[in-house]
C-alpha positions in Angstrom: 96.2 -74.3 15.5 93.0 -72.9 17.2 93.3 -69.8 14.8 93.3 -72.2 11.9 90.3 -74.2 13.0 88.6 -70.8 13.5 89.5 -69.5 10.1 88.2 -72.5 8.5 84.8 -72.2 10.0 84.2 -68.4 9.3 82.5 -67.5 6.1 83.9 -64.6 4.1 81.0 -62.2 5.1 82.0 -62.8 8.5 85.6 -62.1 7.8 84.4 -58.7 6.0 82.5 -57.8 9.2 85.3 -58.5 11.2 87.9 -56.6 9.2 85.5 -53.7 9.2 85.3 -53.8 13.0 88.9 -54.1 13.4 89.4 -51.2 11.2 86.9 -48.9 13.1 88.7 -49.7 16.3 92.0 -49.1 15.0 92.0 -45.2 15.5 95.6 -44.4 14.6 95.3 -47.0 11.9 98.6 -48.6 12.9 97.2 -52.3 12.3 97.3 -53.3 15.8 94.9 -52.5 18.8 96.2 -50.9 21.6 94.5 -51.1 25.1 92.8 -48.0 25.0 91.3 -48.7 21.6 90.1 -51.9 22.9 88.5 -50.4 25.9 86.6 -47.9 23.8 85.3 -50.6 21.4 84.4 -53.5 24.2 82.9 -50.5 26.1 80.3 -50.6 23.5 79.6 -54.3 23.7 77.1 -56.0 26.0 79.9 -58.3 27.5 82.6 -55.7 27.0 83.6 -55.5 30.6 83.8 -59.5 31.2 85.9 -59.7 27.7 88.2 -56.9 29.1 88.8 -58.7 32.4 89.7 -62.1 30.3 92.1 -60.0 28.2 93.7 -58.3 31.4 94.0 -61.8 32.8 96.1 -63.0 29.7 98.5 -60.1 29.9 100.8 -62.1 31.9 103.7 -59.4 31.4 101.6 -56.3 31.8 102.7 -55.2 28.5 99.0 -54.1 27.7 
């Protein structure tokens, strides 16, 4: 439900930008982001370390 609410608020330009960002992070082109791909991408962001900590906390089964 949260994703639907967000999707309804995002402009087509924002979607295009997010898609381009995803593609640039998906180094092996498999359509999903591995933990390593996220680490590289988040490392370039201002709040990347905080975001990485949140993602690790959300990984309750330690599957990465």
